Structures are given as C-alpha cells and as structure tokens.
C-alpha positions in Angstrom: 142.5 107.8 30.8 141.1 111.2 30.0 138.2 111.6 32.4 136.8 110.4 35.8 133.8 108.7 37.3 130.7 110.7 38.2 127.5 109.9 40.3 124.4 111.9 41.1 121.4 111.3 43.4 118.0 112.2 41.9 116.8 113.8 45.2 119.0 115.8 47.7 116.3 115.8 50.4 114.0 113.0 51.5 111.4 112.5 54.2 110.6 109.0 55.6 108.3 107.7 58.4 109.5 105.0 60.7 108.0 101.7 59.6 107.6 103.0 56.1 109.9 103.3 53.0 111.2 106.0 50.7 113.2 105.6 47.5 115.4 107.6 45.2 117.8 106.8 42.4 121.5 107.2 41.9 123.0 107.5 38.4 126.6 106.4 37.9 128.4 107.3 34.7 131.8 105.9 33.4 133.8 108.8 32.0 136.9 106.7 31.8 138.3 105.2 28.6 138.2 101.6 30.0 135.6 99.2 31.2 135.2 99.9 35.0 133.2 98.2 37.8 131.8 100.3 40.6 131.0 99.2 44.2 128.2 101.2 45.8 128.2 101.6 49.7 125.9 103.6 52.0 127.7 105.7 54.6 126.4 108.0 57.4 123.7 107.7 60.1 121.2 106.1 57.7 123.4 103.2 56.7 121.8 100.7 59.1 118.4 100.8 57.3 119.4 102.0 53.7 120.2 99.6 50.8 121.4 100.1 47.2 120.1 97.8 44.5 122.2 96.6 42.8 125.3 97.2 45.0 127.7 96.8 42.1 127.6 97.8 38.4 130.0 97.4 35.5 130.1 100.1 32.8 131.7 100.5 29.4 133.4 103.8 28.6 130.9 106.6 28.1 127.9 104.7 29.5 125.8 105.1 32.7 123.4 103.1 34.8 120.7 104.1 37.4 120.4 102.1 40.6 117.7 102.3 43.3 118.3 103.6 46.9 115.8 102.4 49.3 115.3 103.8 52.9 113.3 101.7 55.4 113.8 103.0 59.0 112.3 100.6 61.7 109.5 101.8 63.9 111.6 101.8 67.0 113.7 104.0 69.2 116.8 103.1 67.0 115.6 105.3 64.2 115.8 108.7 66.0 113.6 111.5 64.7 115.5 114.4 63.0 117.6 115.3 59.9 120.5 113.0 59.0 123.0 113.0 56.1 122.9 110.2 53.6 125.9 109.4 51.5 126.6 106.8 48.8 130.2 106.0 48.2 130.9 105.2 44.5 134.2 103.3 44.4 135.8 102.4 41.0 137.5 99.0 41.4 140.4 99.7 39.0 140.9 103.3 40.1 139.8 103.7 43.8 141.5 107.1 43.9 138.6 108.4 41.8 135.9 107.5 44.4 133.1 110.0 44.9 130.3 110.4 47.5 127.1 112.1 46.5 125.0 113.2 49.5 121.4 113.9 50.4 119.5 114.9 53.6 117.0 112.5 55.1 114.3 113.7 57.6 113.0 110.9 59.9 109.5 111.8 61.2 108.8 111.4 64.9 106.3 108.9 66.4 105.2 108.4 70.1 104.6 105.0 71.7 104.6 104.2 75.4 104.4 100.9 77.3 103.3 101.0 81.0 103.0 98.5 83.8 101.8 98.6 87.4 103.3 96.4 90.2 101.8 94.9 92.1 98.5 95.0 90.4 96.5 94.1 93.6 97.3 95.0 97.2 95.5 94.6 100.5 95.4 97.0 103.5 93.3 98.7 106.1 93.7 102.3 104.8 96.3 102.6 102.0 98.5 100.7 99.6 101.6 101.5 97.6 102.3 100.6 93.9 105.1 101.2 91.4 104.1 102.4 87.9 106.8 102.0 85.2 106.8 103.3 81.6 109.1 102.8 78.7 109.5 105.2 75.8 109.3 103.0 72.6 109.1 106.1 70.3 111.9 107.7 68.5 111.7 111.2 70.1 112.0 112.4 73.7 108.7 112.3 75.6 107.5 114.2 78.7 105.2 111.7 80.4 102.4 112.6 82.9 100.7 110.1 85.2 97.0 110.5 86.1 95.4 107.9 88.5 91.7 107.8 88.8 88.7 105.9 90.0 85.0 105.7 89.0 83.8 107.0 92.4 85.3 109.1 95.1 86.3 106.4 97.6 90.0 106.6 97.0 92.6 109.5 97.0 95.8 109.2 95.1 99.3 110.6 95.3 102.1 110.2 92.6 105.7 111.0 93.1 107.1 112.3 90.8 104.1 113.4 88.8 106.0 113.7 85.5 109.0 112.1 83.8 111.1 113.0 80.8 112.3 109.9 78.8 114.7 109.6 76.0 113.9 107.1 73.2 114.3 103.6 74.6 114.5 104.8 78.2 112.4 103.5 81.2 111.2 105.4 84.2 109.3 104.6 87.4 107.0 106.5 89.8 105.4 105.6 93.1 101.6 105.6 93.3 99.8 105.6 96.7 96.0 104.8 96.9 94.3 105.8 100.2 90.7 105.1 101.3 88.7 108.0 102.7 87.6 106.1 105.7 88.3 102.9 107.7 86.1 99.8 107.5 85.6 98.6 111.1 83.5 95.5 110.6 82.4 93.4 107.6 83.8 91.9 104.5 86.8 93.2 102.5 85.9 95.8 99.8 87.7 95.9 96.4 88.3 99.3 94.9 89.4 99.2 91.2 91.3 102.1 89.7 93.4 103.0 86.7 96.6 105.0 86.0 96.7 106.8 82.7 100.1 107.5 81.1 100.2 110.1 78.3 102.9 112.2 76.6 102.3 115.9 77.1 103.2 117.0 73.6 101.3 114.3 71.7 97.7 114.4 70.4 97.1 110.6 70.7 96.2 109.2 74.1 98.7 107.0 76.0 98.3 103.6 77.6 96.5 103.0 81.0 97.1 100.3 83.6 94.5 98.8 85.9 95.0 98.2 89.6 93.0 97.1 92.7 93.0 98.1 96.3 91.4 95.5 98.6 90.4 97.3 101.8 90.3 95.0 104.9 88.1 95.4 107.9 90.0 96.6 111.0 88.2 94.0 113.2 87.6 90.5 111.8 84.1 89.2 111.4 84.5 86.4 113.9 85.3 89.0 116.6 81.9 90.7 116.0 80.2 87.3 116.5 82.3 86.7 119.7 81.3 90.1 121.1 77.6 89.3 120.4 77.9 86.0 122.2 79.6 87.6 125.2 76.8 90.3 125.4 74.2 87.6 125.2 75.9 85.7 128.1 76.1 88.8 130.2 72.4 89.5 129.6 71.5 85.9 130.5 73.6 86.2 133.7 71.9 89.4 134.9 68.5 88.2 133.9 68.4 84.6 135.0 71.5 83.3 136.9 72.3 86.2 139.2 68.8 86.5 140.7 68.7 82.7 141.3 72.1 82.7 143.0 71.2 85.6 145.3 67.9 84.0 146.2 69.5 80.7 147.1 72.2 82.4 149.2 69.6 84.5 151.1 67.5 81.3 151.8 70.6 79.4 153.1 71.5 82.3 155.4 68.0 82.5 156.8 68.0 78.8 157.5 71.4 79.0 159.3 70.2 81.8 161.6 67.0 79.9 162.4 68.9 76.7 163.4 71.3 78.7 165.5 68.6 80.4 167.4 66.7 77.1 168.0 69.7 75.1 169.5 71.4 76.2 172.8 75.2 76.6 172.6 77.2 73.8 174.3 80.1 74.7 176.6 83.5 74.4 174.9 85.6 71.5 176.2 88.8 72.2 177.9 91.9 71.7 175.8 94.0 68.7 176.4 97.5 69.2 177.7 99.9 70.1 174.9 97.1 70.6 172.4 97.1 73.6 170.2 94.6 76.3 170.8 92.7 78.1 168.1 94.8 80.9 166.7 98.0 79.0 167.6 100.3 78.8 164.5 101.1 75.2 165.3 97.5 74.2 164.8 97.7 75.3 161.2 101.0 73.6 160.5 101.8 70.8 162.9 105.1 70.0 161.1 106.2 73.6 161.0 107.1 73.4 157.3 104.7 76.0 155.9 103.7 73.8 152.8 100.5 74.4 150.9 97.6 72.0 151.3 97.6 68.8 149.3 96.3 68.9 145.8 96.8 72.7 145.5 99.9 73.7 143.6 101.8 76.8 144.7 100.5 80.1 143.4 101.9 81.0 139.9 103.3 77.6 139.2 102.2 74.7 137.0 103.8 71.4 136.3 106.8 72.0 138.5 107.7 75.4 137.0 106.7 79.1 137.3 104.0 80.3 134.9 105.4 83.3 133.0 103.7 86.0 130.9 106.2 88.2 129.1 106.0 90.9 126.4 108.4 91.9 123.7 107.9 95.5 122.6 109.5 96.3 119.2 109.5 99.8 117.6 111.1 99.9 114.1 111.8 103.2 112.2 110.1 103.8 108.8 111.9 101.7 106.1 114.1 100.2 108.9 114.5 97.1 111.0 114.4 96.5 114.8 114.7 93.4 117.0 113.3 92.7 120.4 114.0 89.6 122.6 112.9 87.7 125.7 116.0 85.9 127.0 115.9 82.6 129.0 118.1 82.8 132.1 121.0 80.5 132.7 119.9 77.3 134.3 116.3 77.6 133.2 114.2 76.2 130.4 111.2 77.9 128.9 108.2 75.9 127.5 106.1 78.2 125.3 102.3 77.4 125.1 100.8 80.6 123.7 102.0 83.6 121.7 99.8 86.6 120.9 100.9 89.3 118.4 99.4 92.8 118.3 99.6 95.1 115.3 97.4 97.8 116.9 98.5 100.6 114.5 97.9 98.7 111.3 101.6 98.9 110.2 102.9 97.5 106.9 106.0 95.3 106.8 107.2 91.9 108.0 107.4 90.2 111.4 109.6 87.1 112.1 109.4 85.3 115.5 112.1 82.8 116.5 112.5 80.6 119.5 116.2 80.2 119.7 117.3 79.0 116.2 113.7 77.8 115.4 111.6 80.1 113.2 108.1 80.0 114.6 106.4 82.2 112.0 107.0 84.9 109.4 104.0 87.1 108.7 103.1 90.3 106.8 102.0 93.0 109.2 99.3 94.3 106.9 97.4 90.9 107.0 96.4 91.1 110.7 95.7 93.4 113.7 95.8 90.6 116.4 97.1 87.1 115.8 97.4 84.3 118.3 99.2 80.9 118.4 98.6 78.0 120.8 100.4 74.7 121.2 99.4 71.5 123.0 103.0 70.4 123.0 105.0 73.4 124.2 107.9 74.8 122.2 111.0 74.5 124.4 113.7 77.2 124.5 116.9 76.2 126.3 119.0 78.3 128.7 120.9 81.3 127.4 118.7 81.4 124.3 116.0 83.9 123.6 112.6 84.4 121.9 113.2 87.2 119.3 110.8 89.3 117.3 112.3 90.9 114.1 110.3 93.8 112.6 111.0 95.2 109.1 108.9 98.4 108.8 107.7 99.3 105.3 105.2 101.9 106.4 103.9 102.9 109.8 100.1 102.7 110.3 97.5 105.0 111.7 96.4 104.3 115.3 93.0 105.1 116.7 94.0 108.8 117.2 93.9 109.3 113.4 97.5 110.6 113.1 99.9 108.5 111.2 102.7 107.1 113.5 106.4 107.8 112.8 107.5 104.2 113.6 106.1 100.7 113.4 105.1 99.4 116.8 104.4 95.7 117.5 103.8 93.8 120.8 104.5 90.0 121.2 103.1 88.4 124.3 104.6 85.1 125.4 102.9 82.7 127.8 104.4 79.5 129.2 106.3 77.8 132.0 109.8 78.7 133.2 111.4 75.7 134.9 114.8 74.7 136.4 117.0 72.9 133.9 117.3 69.2 135.0 120.9 68.5 136.1 122.6 65.1 135.9 124.0 63.7 139.2 
C-alpha cells in the first residue's frame, strides 16, 4: 500500500430553495494498490434532506468514479434559512483509517408562509364582542407579524392586543381582537357586521392571509316589548277617551238620584236598641265572637293557599373575569313554592348565570343573550327547609349601563315570587 484514497466535491458552495433541488458531484479515486470499496455518507445539518447516488462504489487501483449529490430541502420550517456545512464522509471498507470528508457550504433561501384562524368566527352582543386571532409561522425564517382588522364601512371600531408578534419558524402566536359598534340599537332586528383581520409579515413583499369574522349586534329592547308598549298606550288612550267619561257620567247620575230620593222621603225615627244589643260603633257589633277573623271568602292579606306570598330579590355583583354567588335561603320549618322568576341584566354584561333551587338546576344562560328574562310555572318548584335558591354569576366582561360608562363589575338581579308555607309536621 503506497497511497491513500481521495475525494473531491465539484462545487464548494451551493444555493437551494426550499421545495426545490440542487445537485453537485463527488469524485472518488482509489490511490491504493488493492481493489477497495467506499461507503459514502452525508454528515452535517443537511443530512436529513441530502442523498448520494450511488451510496457505495468499488474501485480498482488507480481508477476513480463520480457520484451525484442531490439536495432537496422541504418547504417547511424544518429547513431553516441560512448557511450550513455539507460534508460527505468517504469511508474505505478495508482501510477505514484512511477516511476523508470533503466539505461544501449550502445556502438555504428563506420563504414566508403564515396560517391564520379566528375563533369564534361569529359572536352576538349589544355593543361589543371579543375574538381570538391565532397565526402560525410555516416559513423557514423568523417573522414579525402585524394584525390589521378592518370593515367596509365605519360602523365598527377595533382594538388588537398585542398589535404585533414575532414568531420563530414553526411557532404559533395569539392576539385578542375586540369589535365595538359605534352606537346601540334600541329596537328592531339584529344587524350583522362582517369584518376581516389581515395578517402580514412586516419584512415580506407578499401579502399575508386574512380571516373573516362577524359581529351580530342585538337590539337592547326586544321587538315584542315594542308591540306591548304600543298596545298599552292604545289601551290608555281608549280609557281616557271612552271608558273614563262613561264611568264618571254614571257615577254622577247615581249620586244625583240618591240625593233626590233622600230629599223626597222623610227620615224615620231610629228604634230603641234592645237590651244587651250592640250599638253602632261598639266593637262587639263588628265581631260577635271576639276572635278578630277576616270575613268569609276573603283570605288574609299577603297570603294565598295557606302560606305567605313572598317576593324576594337576589342581588349579585361579580368582579371582571371572576365569579360571585347570591342566595335566598329558606328558613327552618318552612317550605318555599316558586311560581315566578325574573332575571334582569340591565347593564348588558357578558358571562354566564346559573340559577339553582336547592340541588336542582333551574337554568344556565349566557348573559349576552338577554336583558330581561322571566320564567313561570303552573306547578310550583318546591324548595325545602334549610335549602336556598342560589344565583351563580361568572363575569366575562361588564356591560355599559344607560349612563354610557362601562361598569367595573357584572351586576345581575334575580327576583323570586312564590309562597312560603309552614312545613307539615307528622303527629
């Protein structure tokens, strides 16, 4: 053995675009005095997407062979942009100590690709709605991403936090987007405002993706309430125009007839009271038995069905992004029969309200879907002694009351009507 193996790359610098290919050649020469086989292996950062064809050659002494080196980086974040070393290890099978590694420099060109989503795509509210815009950097270079929401008209105003993100290749980021209407809709049908959020890298010439969203603005007062107010106004007008004059005329005529009859008939002397009889004004004449009971057929004031009629209110104020619970407890020895519940969301808060009667969940409702909500039952809901009617409020965003200034807390009122009775006791 008088010499050694040698190998040489045709190009020492290559440029390749992700998704494309680049090739060069490697010449292997056998300077040994024996027949030798050579294994060819790619080493370095480019090994994952570089191949040698063929990967093994056998050479007689003093001969050489040229093989093809093919580079094919994928169009993904795995093939990072920049300069990377490329090495081909040439390993003689019989004499591995004579291995050599010719090298070259590979430049991977950058490309930009973003993928954006908006969640939820459609939201409902009286004045504003919140969304989450997320973007993923599918390119092979870092990207500074800017978010620009917009609408065809000037009906909505937007706020993005944060306004910009810097993403490494393969990374995902998220921002909060708020859409706010310029004015409230007091009556009428819901109005849909479409908009889009454009996402673009700041240092790229090509435009980025855009995502579409919708804000459905609800009327503060439902349409049926407007019809009810119109009906009430019509009834009031009818009363003042027709019924009230007729009632006053009938009452005046009846009074005049009574005065005429009294003046035409002489007054008779009052008979002497019998012994032991009660005189007018004597308490015994109003209640011969002395028990003080109400007249037959007239239940006691504030009672119905053997129990006291109650009307209680649960006032709950929950902090922003927090939870609060209010309750109406049933006293010991009593039982509460609920017939009506009215819920008031007068600020237009956003969040969740859960009403329970003891262990029974009556309803769970999103705050942004109502301003006033009422429930009525023919068969009352019974709540036993020592239990409570509870209202659990999870505040997502306080609303804006009639003053026009956004509240700092969510504020809900739950009105409960029903009968509070004594709990029957077994003898």
